[in-house]
C-alpha positions, 0 to 999 in steps of 0.5 A: 748646323745650328737651329738658326741656320736650319731655319734659314735653310728652310726659308723661314727667316725674313728679317731680324734685329740683333742677328748675331745675338739671336743666332747665338742665343737660339743655337745655345737653347737659351731663348725664351720666346713668344708667338701670339695667337688671337682667339678669333675662332674655336680652332686653329687653322693651317694659317697657324701651322708654320708658327706651331711647327716653328715652336716645335723646332725651337723647343726641340733645340732646347728653347722655351716657347710661350704661346700667348693667347690674345684674350685681351687684345681680341677685345680690340681686334688686330687691324693688320692685313684687314680692310675692315674692322673685326667684329667684337667677341664676348669674353665667354666666346674668347675664353672658349676659343682659348681653351680649344687652342691649348688642346690643339697646341699640345699636339705640337709643343710640350707644356709643363714645368720648365717647358712651354707655357701658355699665357693669356694677355687678358690676365694683365691687359684687362686689369690696366687703368687706361690713364695709368697705362697711357702715362706709363708707355704713351711717351714711347710711341711716335704717332707719326711712326705708327701711321707709317706702319704697315699694320695701319696703312691698309686701313687709313683709306677706309678709316682706322678707328681709335679702338684699333689704333690702340692695338700696337701699344697693347701688343708692345706692352705684351712683350714688355710684360712677358720680359719682366714677368716670364723672362721672355727675351725674344718674339717671333711673328709674321711679316705683317706684325713687324711694326708691332714687334719693333714697338715691343722691342723699342718699348723695353729698351726705352723703359728698361735701358738700351742694354735690355736684351729684347730681340725680334725675329720676323718669319715668313709666317704670314706671307706664306700663311696667307697662301694656306688655309683656304679652299673653295668650301672655306677654311682648313681647320686643325680640328677634325670635327671642322676639317676631317683628316681626309680633307686635311690630307687632300688639301696638302695633296692638292697644293700647286706644283710650284709650292710643294717642295717649298712647303715640305722644306718649311713645314715638315721635319724631314732632314734637309739632306732628304729635302735637298734631293727632292728639290731635283724632282720634276714631272710625275715625281712632284705627285709623290712629293705631294703625297709625302707632304700630305702624309707628314702634315696629317700625321703631325696634326692627327696622328699616324693612324689617321694619316694612313687612313687618309692616304689609303682612302685617297689612293683607293678613290683615285684608283677607282671603286675602292673603300670609301669608308674614310671619305668625309660624310654628311648624315642627312635626316628625313626632315631635310627631304622634300616629297621623299627626295633631295635635289642635287642643289640642296644636297651639295649645299647640305654637304658643304660642297657649295655655299648656296643653291646658285653656286651649286647650280653653276657648278652643275651647269659647268659639268663639274659635279658627279654623283656615284661616278656619273656626271650630273647632267641637269640641275633638277636631278634628285635622289630618293630616300632609298638611294640616300639610305644606301649612300650617294658619293659626290665629287666636285671637280677632280679632287673633292669627294664627299658622301651623303647618307640618310640616317 
């Protein structure tokens, strides 16, 4: 089985252009492909996870990845999948985010001479003269076709700014530029990027001739990715300072029964034969599948040692009364206390278990909050400085653990 067939078997490929050429090129390790990442935060999150795993798989098969950081397109903002306009970021913020991305991506793909490359489209987009840019490529885009594109449809009712309308030509120009300067012959992206990606393929063919081998594959990156990456307390980041290895492990350990085997197939590097056997698992076996998924992905992002710690901590907590040293912990300072104590509502907000006191109040009133393994019976429960110095173990629902300790 070639890598293309493996991607199909893992449920990753949704639609392609030029399928036979793509199959042959990818299986022969002759693809130089790019995937774009807009630096809208200082960490990648699990919504990017499928793209990173894909790049790793293709590089292992001999193909060359280009990680395109959208330092230029981020100055505009991608309207795809949005119901409102993205906030503008400064150049300094964008550069900082780009630097953070490269460090994280290095855990998945190997950068270096003849290997993967990271490029920033700010290097060519920010130097363009707008009139020259429009004269050069404007005639290759039909406004009627652009307005029918999925990436614009959701915005048409609320209003699509002219600023965002430029995003498709700019992303298309990225592929055109990479094709000419980096030998990039293929692009990959999620379902919501299909129209933008087709724009890039069409631009190359119209500018350089129909024989230009610019090819496009869309994966289930976005449709599945949107199911990932969010918990009740916010996004699940790849940065351990934002989402601890334990929290990361628990996120995957708690996926729905109907999703666990699908994610194992898509995201882990377990042999397909092993995954096919697991497809037959039912009932309590699905809990074991979740443990496998959580361990494999935590090891991939944070390393084997952190994955083992997270696994042991989870088993200890759910087994009851064991080591909680690897539990996510918030360190409190004395100035956060009021009259030498902290109430449960303030404590939950400080630990990130609730976004506000009103949310914390609701959770307590619904009986879903525990402190040191005892249900919190009332919203006026508080903890003394001595108790907090010793450490208070909080639990929200059945599966979200956190420890608070006064320094």
